[in-house]
Every structure is written in C-alpha cells, then in structure tokens.
N, C-alpha and C positions, 0 to 999 in steps of 0.2 A: 199176495196183495195185502197192504196194510191200510189202516184207516186214515193215515195222514197223507197218503198218496191218492191222487185223482187221475183217472184214466179217461181220455177223450179219444174216441174212435175217429180216424180220418178215412179209413177205407176197409171194406169187407169183401172178401173174395172166397168163392167156393172152388176148390181145386180137386181134381181126381189124381191122387198120387198112387204109387205102387208100393206094395210090401209083399215080399216073397212071391213075386209074379202075380199078385192079385190086386185088382183095383180097390182103392179105398177112398171114400169121400172125406175131404178135410175142409174145415173152415179156417181161414186166416183173417185176423183182425189186426190192423196196423193203426197206431195212434201215438199221442203225446202223453207224457207223464208230468204232472205238476204236483207241488207239495204245499201243505199248509193252507191256512185260511185265505191267503192272498193268491193262491194258485201260481206260485213261482215255477218257471220252467225247470224241470229236473232231467228230462231225457225223453227217450222214445221207447215204445214197446211193440212187441209182436206177440199175438196170442194164437196158438194152434189148438184146434179142437178136432178130434176124430175118435170115433167109437166112444169109449168111456173115458178117454184121455183128455186132459186140458192143461196146456203148458203156457207159461209166460216167459218171455225173454225181454230183458230191458238192457238198453245200451245208450251210448252217446249219439247214435245215428240209427235210422231205420235200417240201412244196409248192414251195419254191424250186427243188429239184432237178428236180421235174416240169416246172416252167415253163422251166428251162434246157434240158431235154431237148426239149420241144416246139419251142422256138425253133430248136434245132440241126437237128432232123430235118425241119423245113419246107424247109430247103435242098435236101433230097433228094426233096421232094415227098411225104413221108410224113405222114399225119394219123392220129391215134389217138382214137377216140371213147370217152374215159374220163371219169368223173365230175369229176375234178380239173381238167379242161380245159373243162368245160361253162361257159357264160357266167354261169350263176347259182350256181356252186359258191362256198361260203364256209366258213371255219372260225371257230368260236367261241373264246373265251378258253380254254375247257377242251379243245377239240379241236386247238388249235395244237400243233405239234410232235408230232402223232400222224398216223397214216395215214388218219384219219377226217375227214369234213367233212359239209356239208349242201348240199342243193339248195334254193334259195328256194321257199317254199310247202310244204315237207315237214317232217315231224317226225323221221323216222328217219335216223340217220347212215348215210353211205355210205363205202365205201373208195375213196379217190381214184384208184386205178389199176384199178378194175373197169370193165368195158365197159358202156356204155349203148346201148340200141337207139333207134330213131326215136321211140318212145313215152316215152323217158326211164326205162325199166326195165332192171334188170340182166339181162344175157344169161347 
C-alpha cells in the first residue's frame, strides 16, 4: 500500500477456508482503489487476512483480483469456498466490475466473496 493510493471498502466477508485439511478463519475485504488528491479511479482490490498473514491483490476488476488471490494462496495449501471461485460462477454484462455475479441455474445474484456450503447456499 502506498500513500498516494486510497482504498475504499465495498464489502467484508468472513470465510472458513481449509489448509492441510484444517479449518482456518479468513477475512476478505473487497473494494475500490483511487489515486491522488482528486481520488481518480485506479482499479479494484481484494485483501485477505488470516492468522498473521495479510495480502493485497489489485486488478482491473474485482473478479480478476479474486482469481489472482486464489492462484497465490494455493501455493500455501489454502482453499476458500466462495461463490466467485465456484466452477459455475459467472458475471453478466451488467454485473461485470461489481462484487456480484451468478451461479448457473439460479436467478438471484450472489456476492463473489461470500462463503458457500456443500449445498451451494450462503452460510
């Protein structure tokens, strides 16, 4: 994080992930990044906090930041059961660049960093 960047949180979610077959509580923060005194839009961020770890991922979209985070944390054996990483998650033209998306076969939008259970429902 740098002084010239400003982070505005849009959503916070607590998720129970798994690492080495053990449950681990994680906090996900999703938001927008702006720059300078006039706060010009710069992109989006995802922040992951668990145990003593604290990671930031910035990208041109919320979804890309989530995918970058998922790829990175797999190196540590951490998996997060959130909607945005579900195999049938997608975004429409209207939900792109938002924190929302859909699961195939459903009509209701979901927040990509909310936890899903084995039945596919929000915990």
